[in-house]
C-alpha positions in Angstrom: 88.3 97.5 60.4 88.2 93.9 62.5 90.0 91.1 60.9 86.7 88.7 61.4 83.9 88.6 59.3 80.8 88.6 61.3 77.2 88.8 60.9 75.8 91.9 62.9 72.3 91.1 64.3 71.0 94.4 66.0 68.0 94.0 68.2 66.3 96.3 71.1 68.9 94.7 73.8 70.8 96.7 75.9 74.1 94.2 75.8 76.5 92.5 73.2 76.9 88.8 72.7 79.0 86.9 70.3 79.0 83.7 68.9 81.1 81.4 67.0 78.9 78.3 65.4 80.8 75.1 64.4 81.2 76.3 60.7 83.4 79.7 62.3 80.6 81.9 61.7 80.8 84.7 64.0 77.7 86.4 65.0 77.5 89.5 66.8 74.0 90.6 68.5 74.3 94.1 69.4 72.2 97.0 70.7 69.8 98.9 67.7 72.4 101.7 68.3 75.4 100.5 68.1 78.0 101.8 66.0 80.5 99.4 63.7 83.3 101.0 66.0 81.8 99.6 69.2 80.9 96.4 68.0 84.8 95.9 66.6 85.9 96.9 69.8 84.3 94.1 71.5 85.7 91.7 68.4 89.0 92.9 69.3 88.5 92.2 73.2 87.5 88.8 72.7 90.1 88.3 70.0 91.7 85.3 72.4 88.8 83.7 73.3 87.5 83.8 69.2 90.9 82.6 68.1 90.7 79.7 70.5 87.1 78.8 70.1 87.8 78.7 65.9 90.9 76.7 66.3 88.9 74.1 68.3 86.3 73.7 65.3 89.3 73.5 62.9 90.3 70.4 64.7 87.5 69.0 65.2 86.6 69.5 61.4 89.8 67.7 61.0 89.4 65.2 62.8 85.6 64.1 61.8 86.9 64.1 57.6 86.1 60.2 57.9 82.6 60.5 59.2 81.9 63.8 57.0 82.6 61.4 54.0 80.3 58.5 55.3 83.3 56.2 55.6 83.3 55.6 58.9 80.4 56.5 62.0 80.3 57.0 65.6 78.9 54.4 67.8 79.1 55.4 71.1 81.4 57.6 70.9 83.8 55.2 68.7 84.7 55.1 65.2 83.9 52.3 62.9 83.8 51.6 59.6 80.6 52.3 57.3 79.9 49.0 54.7 77.4 48.7 52.4 75.0 45.7 52.7 71.3 44.7 52.0 70.2 45.3 55.7 70.4 48.4 58.1 72.6 47.2 61.1 75.5 47.7 63.8 77.5 45.2 64.8 81.2 44.9 66.1 82.3 44.6 62.4 80.5 48.0 61.9 77.8 50.6 60.8 75.5 48.6 57.9 73.2 50.5 55.2 71.4 50.1 52.3 72.0 53.8 51.3 71.7 57.3 53.2 68.3 56.5 54.4 69.4 53.2 56.2 71.3 54.9 59.0 68.1 56.0 61.1 67.0 52.1 60.7 70.4 50.9 61.7 70.9 52.9 64.9 67.6 52.8 66.1 66.9 49.2 65.1 70.1 47.9 67.0 70.7 50.5 69.8 67.5 52.3 70.1 65.8 49.8 73.1 69.2 50.2 75.0 69.0 53.9 74.8 65.6 53.6 76.2 66.5 51.3 78.8 69.5 53.8 80.0 66.5 57.1 79.6 64.3 55.0 82.0 67.1 54.6 84.2 68.0 58.1 84.1 63.9 59.0 85.3 63.7 56.7 87.9 67.4 57.7 89.3 65.8 61.8 88.9 62.1 61.4 89.7 61.7 63.4 86.3 59.3 61.6 84.2 58.4 62.4 80.5 54.6 61.3 79.2 56.6 59.7 76.2 59.7 59.1 74.3 60.8 58.5 70.9 63.0 59.2 68.3 63.8 61.4 64.8 65.7 63.1 63.0 66.2 66.4 63.6 68.7 68.9 61.7 69.2 71.5 64.3 69.4 70.3 67.8 70.0 66.8 69.8 66.3 66.4 71.5 62.7 68.2 72.1 60.4 68.5 75.3 57.2 69.9 74.4 54.7 71.5 76.9 53.0 68.8 77.0 56.3 67.0 78.6 56.9 64.6 75.1 60.6 64.5 74.5 61.6 63.0 71.4 65.9 62.5 70.9 67.7 63.1 67.9 68.6 59.5 66.8 72.1 60.5 66.4 72.5 60.9 70.2 73.1 56.9 69.5 76.4 58.0 68.1 77.6 59.5 71.3 79.8 58.9 74.2 77.3 57.2 77.6 78.0 60.2 79.4 76.7 62.9 76.8 73.9 60.9 76.1 72.9 60.7 80.3 73.2 65.0 80.1 71.0 65.3 77.2 68.7 62.9 78.5 69.2 65.0 82.0 68.7 67.8 79.9 65.3 67.2 78.4 63.6 66.0 81.5 64.8 69.2 83.4 62.4 71.2 80.8 59.6 68.7 81.8 60.1 71.0 85.0 61.4 74.7 83.9 60.4 74.8 79.8 63.1 77.6 79.7 67.0 77.5 80.1 66.7 79.9 83.1 68.6 79.8 85.7 66.5 77.6 87.9 66.6 75.1 84.9 70.9 75.1 84.7 70.9 74.4 88.8 68.7 71.3 88.3 70.6 70.4 85.4 73.4 70.3 87.7 71.9 68.6 90.4 70.9 65.8 88.6 74.1 65.7 86.0 77.1 67.4 87.8 79.9 68.5 85.2 77.0 69.5 83.5 79.0 72.4 81.5 81.6 70.6 80.7 79.6 68.0 79.1 78.0 70.7 77.5 81.2 71.8 75.9 81.8 68.1 74.9 78.7 67.9 73.1 79.9 70.8 70.8 82.2 68.5 69.2 79.9 65.9 67.7 77.2 69.1 66.8 78.6 68.8 62.9 76.8 65.2 63.1 73.3 66.6 63.9 73.1 68.4 60.1 73.8 64.7 58.7 72.3 61.2 57.7 
């Protein structure tokens, strides 16, 4: 019997895959005819990797306690105190909000314009263009590019370091060319954002923010 609790999803596929979520849930995708023994053998083979990812997640969860309790918030990758105020804005002293609904207004109002200036610069450098760009609050992703090349960013990107923000900008702009995650897509991302794989890993440190605010 496996030492891990896991969720098993069977489908018409030929290979196995293992995913460890930010909350340390293990999801195994397997062929329809996969036996329990085969699944647990795969888990045993990947034990070191699973342990490494779970340890990373646990450390990240501990580091983010003050954020999860809304005592502090990330601004450009740095932690600032959260303060109750009559208006929603961000300054060098911290993030001022009237309540939970105020975070979105504070970030977009104080930092949204500079983000869009960054984004237009990335468009210019890459030669890739969006039909439009804006913000909203997503609970499951950092951004979205639809079939008409309209890009919408999660306002929580404003909480992240500049290099990671730029990676997400490039990622979404590359979807104006490839509306999938094919090898050609990732090659284009790497072309305009060298080291994209490492930045994608760094982005995972902040995944808990997507479900907040």
